C-alpha positions as CSV (number, residue, x, y, z in Angstrom):
1,M,-9.0,-12.4,-10.2
2,P,-10.5,-8.9,-10.3
3,F,-8.2,-6.1,-11.2
4,V,-8.2,-2.9,-9.1
5,R,-7.2,0.1,-11.1
6,Q,-6.7,3.6,-9.8
7,H,-6.9,6.7,-12.0
8,D,-3.4,8.2,-12.5
9,A,-1.7,5.2,-10.8
10,N,0.9,2.7,-11.9
11,C,-1.0,-0.6,-11.7
12,Y,0.2,-3.9,-13.1
13,P,-1.1,-7.5,-12.9
14,H,1.3,-10.2,-11.6
15,R,0.7,-13.8,-12.7
16,E,1.3,-16.3,-10.0
17,S,0.0,-19.3,-11.9
18,I,-2.1,-19.9,-15.0
19,G,-5.5,-18.3,-14.6
20,K,-4.6,-16.7,-11.3
21,A,-3.7,-13.1,-11.2
22,M,-3.5,-10.4,-8.6
23,S,-2.8,-6.7,-9.0
24,T,-0.7,-4.4,-7.0
25,C,-1.5,-0.7,-7.2
26,E,0.8,2.0,-6.0
27,R,-0.5,5.5,-5.9
28,I,1.9,8.2,-7.1
29,S,0.5,11.5,-5.8
30,R,1.7,15.1,-5.6
31,A,1.6,14.7,-1.8
32,Q,4.1,11.8,-2.0
33,E,6.3,13.6,-4.5
34,R,6.5,16.5,-2.0
35,G,7.4,14.0,0.8
36,G,4.0,14.0,2.3
37,T,2.2,11.0,3.8
38,L,-0.8,9.6,2.1
39,T,-3.2,7.8,4.4
40,A,-4.5,4.4,3.3
41,L,-8.2,4.1,3.9
42,V,-8.1,0.4,3.0
43,E,-5.2,-2.1,3.2
44,F,-5.2,-5.7,2.1
45,D,-2.2,-7.8,3.0
46,S,-2.1,-11.4,1.6
47,V,-5.9,-11.7,1.8
48,G,-7.6,-14.8,0.6
49,L,-11.2,-15.8,0.5
50,R,-12.8,-19.3,0.3
51,Y,-16.4,-20.3,0.4
52,G,-17.0,-23.5,2.3
53,T,-14.4,-26.2,1.6
54,G,-13.8,-25.2,-2.1
55,G,-10.7,-23.6,-3.5
56,E,-9.9,-19.9,-2.9
57,V,-11.9,-17.5,-5.0
58,L,-9.5,-14.7,-4.1
59,R,-5.9,-15.3,-3.5
60,D,-3.0,-13.2,-2.2
61,L,-4.6,-9.8,-2.5
62,D,-2.2,-7.0,-1.6
63,F,-3.3,-3.4,-2.2
64,R,-3.9,0.0,-0.6
65,L,-6.7,2.4,-1.4
66,A,-5.5,5.9,-0.6
67,L,-7.4,8.8,0.8
68,G,-8.8,10.9,-2.1
69,G,-8.2,8.2,-4.7
70,F,-10.6,7.3,-7.4
71,Y,-10.6,3.5,-8.2
72,F,-12.1,1.1,-10.7
73,L,-12.8,-2.6,-10.1
74,T,-12.9,-4.5,-13.4
75,G,-12.8,-8.1,-14.5
76,P,-14.7,-10.7,-16.4
77,S,-17.8,-12.5,-14.9
78,G,-16.7,-14.8,-12.1
79,A,-13.4,-13.1,-11.5
80,G,-14.3,-12.2,-7.9
81,K,-15.4,-8.6,-8.1
82,T,-18.4,-9.1,-5.9
83,S,-16.4,-11.1,-3.4
84,L,-13.9,-8.3,-3.2
85,L,-16.5,-5.7,-2.7
86,K,-18.1,-7.8,0.1
87,L,-14.7,-7.8,1.8
88,L,-14.5,-4.0,1.4
89,Y,-17.8,-3.2,2.9
90,L,-17.4,-5.8,5.6
91,A,-20.2,-8.2,4.6
92,Q,-17.7,-11.0,4.3
93,R,-14.5,-11.8,6.3
94,P,-11.4,-13.1,4.7
95,T,-10.3,-16.7,5.1
96,R,-6.7,-15.5,5.6
97,G,-4.6,-12.4,5.5
98,R,-5.0,-8.9,7.1
99,V,-7.6,-6.2,6.3
100,R,-7.3,-2.7,7.7
101,I,-10.0,-0.2,7.1
102,F,-9.8,3.4,8.3
103,G,-6.5,2.4,10.0
104,E,-8.1,-0.3,12.1
105,E,-7.3,-4.0,11.9
106,L,-10.6,-5.7,11.3
107,T,-9.7,-9.2,10.2
108,E,-10.6,-10.7,13.6
109,A,-12.6,-7.8,15.1
110,P,-15.6,-8.9,17.2
111,R,-18.8,-8.8,15.2
112,E,-20.2,-6.1,17.5
113,R,-17.6,-3.6,16.2
114,L,-18.4,-3.9,12.5
115,P,-21.6,-1.9,12.4
116,D,-19.7,1.3,13.4
117,F,-17.3,0.8,10.4
118,R,-20.1,-0.2,8.0
119,R,-21.9,3.1,8.7
120,R,-18.8,4.9,7.4
121,I,-18.8,3.0,4.1
122,G,-21.3,4.0,1.4
123,V,-22.4,1.4,-1.1
124,V,-24.6,2.0,-4.1
125,F,-25.8,-1.3,-5.4
126,Q,-26.5,-1.9,-9.1
127,D,-30.2,-2.5,-8.3
128,F,-30.2,0.4,-5.8
129,R,-31.9,-1.7,-3.0
130,L,-34.5,1.0,-2.3
131,V,-37.5,0.4,-0.1
132,R,-40.3,0.6,-2.7
133,H,-43.0,2.3,-0.5
134,L,-40.6,5.1,0.6
135,S,-39.9,8.3,-1.4
136,A,-36.3,9.0,-2.5
137,F,-36.0,11.5,0.4
138,D,-37.1,8.8,2.9
139,N,-34.8,6.1,1.4
140,V,-31.8,8.5,1.8
141,A,-33.0,9.5,5.3
142,L,-33.6,5.9,6.5
143,P,-30.0,5.0,7.6
144,L,-29.7,8.4,9.3
145,R,-32.8,7.8,11.3
146,I,-31.7,4.3,12.2
147,A,-28.4,5.8,13.4
148,G,-30.4,8.1,15.7
149,V,-29.7,11.4,13.9
150,P,-32.3,14.0,15.1
151,D,-35.0,14.8,12.6
152,A,-33.9,18.4,12.3
153,E,-30.5,17.3,11.2
154,V,-31.8,14.6,8.9
155,E,-33.8,17.2,7.0
156,G,-30.8,19.3,6.2
157,L,-28.5,16.4,5.4
158,V,-30.9,14.8,3.0
159,R,-31.8,18.1,1.3
160,E,-28.0,18.4,0.4
161,M,-28.1,15.1,-1.4
162,V,-31.7,15.0,-2.8
163,P,-32.8,18.2,-4.5
């Protein structure tokens, strides 16, 4: 199983059975030490994922990704890192368990609700997935234009990200 690790967090793997591991990460922050509440952007409770009729590729994932956290996802080839990322950016639904993103239960949300959440999640793929015939500016501007952002706003937003 993949291992989710957060900078400055206590994270530890738990072995459930040989070859199966899950991790639980608890964020210890200054806000919590002062008694403040830390908002979880992502919550996975007993999440499992199976492709077709085979065995589960992810089993009993329980973790929270806190607002302002900086996380690493590590593990050997075939551990389930890509499957976990697909669950995080809503390209895949879990077979079981509960997934909350931005405070909303999305495990069984209608398909029509997912695009609004996906627009709030930024994903940079290893191969970038750029449109070859577009400039860097236009590749960054593309999702903004699709979302209906006026051209005058697109110009300013993209210039902040692409010098």
